[in-house]
C-alpha positions as CSV (number, residue, x, y, z in Angstrom):
1,X,102.3,62.9,58.0
2,X,100.0,64.7,55.7
3,X,96.5,65.6,56.7
4,X,93.6,65.0,54.3
5,X,90.4,67.0,54.5
6,X,87.4,65.4,56.1
7,X,84.1,66.1,54.5
8,X,81.1,66.1,56.8
9,X,77.5,67.0,56.0
10,X,76.4,70.4,57.4
11,X,73.6,68.7,59.5
12,X,76.2,66.3,61.1
13,X,78.6,69.1,61.7
14,X,75.8,71.1,63.5
15,X,75.0,68.0,65.6
16,X,78.7,67.6,66.5
17,X,78.9,71.2,67.5
18,X,75.7,70.9,69.6
19,X,77.1,67.7,71.3
20,X,80.4,69.5,72.0
21,X,78.5,72.4,73.5
22,X,76.4,70.1,75.7
23,X,79.6,68.4,76.9
24,X,81.2,71.7,77.7
25,X,78.1,72.7,79.7
26,X,78.1,69.4,81.6
27,X,81.8,69.9,82.4
28,X,81.2,73.4,83.7
29,X,78.3,72.1,85.8
30,X,80.5,69.3,87.2
31,X,83.2,71.9,88.0
32,X,80.8,74.1,89.8
33,X,79.4,71.1,91.8
34,X,83.0,70.2,92.9
35,X,83.6,73.8,93.9
36,X,80.4,73.8,95.9
37,X,81.3,70.5,97.6
38,X,84.8,71.9,98.5
39,X,83.2,75.0,100.0
40,X,80.8,72.9,102.1
41,X,83.7,70.7,103.2
42,X,85.7,73.8,104.3
43,X,82.7,75.1,106.2
44,X,82.1,71.7,107.8
45,X,85.8,71.4,108.8
46,X,85.6,74.9,110.4
47,X,82.4,73.9,112.3
48,X,83.8,70.6,113.5
49,X,86.9,72.4,114.8
50,X,84.7,74.8,116.7
51,X,82.8,71.9,118.2
52,X,86.0,70.3,119.2
53,X,87.2,73.5,120.9
54,X,83.9,73.8,122.8
55,X,84.1,70.2,123.9
56,X,87.6,70.7,125.1
57,X,86.6,73.8,127.1
58,X,83.7,71.9,128.7
59,X,86.0,69.0,129.5
60,X,88.5,71.4,131.1
61,X,85.8,73.0,133.2
62,X,84.5,69.6,134.4
63,X,88.0,68.5,135.3
64,X,88.5,71.8,137.2
65,X,85.2,71.3,139.1
66,X,86.2,67.7,139.8
67,X,89.6,68.8,141.2
68,X,87.9,71.4,143.4
69,X,85.4,69.0,144.8
70,X,88.0,66.4,145.6
71,X,90.3,69.0,147.2
72,X,87.6,70.0,149.7
73,X,86.1,66.5,150.2
């Protein structure tokens, strides 16, 4: 298949280049937002795991206290 040249006015070409640059900027911004969201999710998952661990520790202590109280009672 042979390619034929396409003629575009300079003004239109400049507009096309500006539009492409704007699209590239928006894509970069979207990529950064996704990276930021992923970082926040990772931090959130870490924090939730810490809370879960703390809750388990408290639960274990309550169960131990309960066992001691019923042993003596």
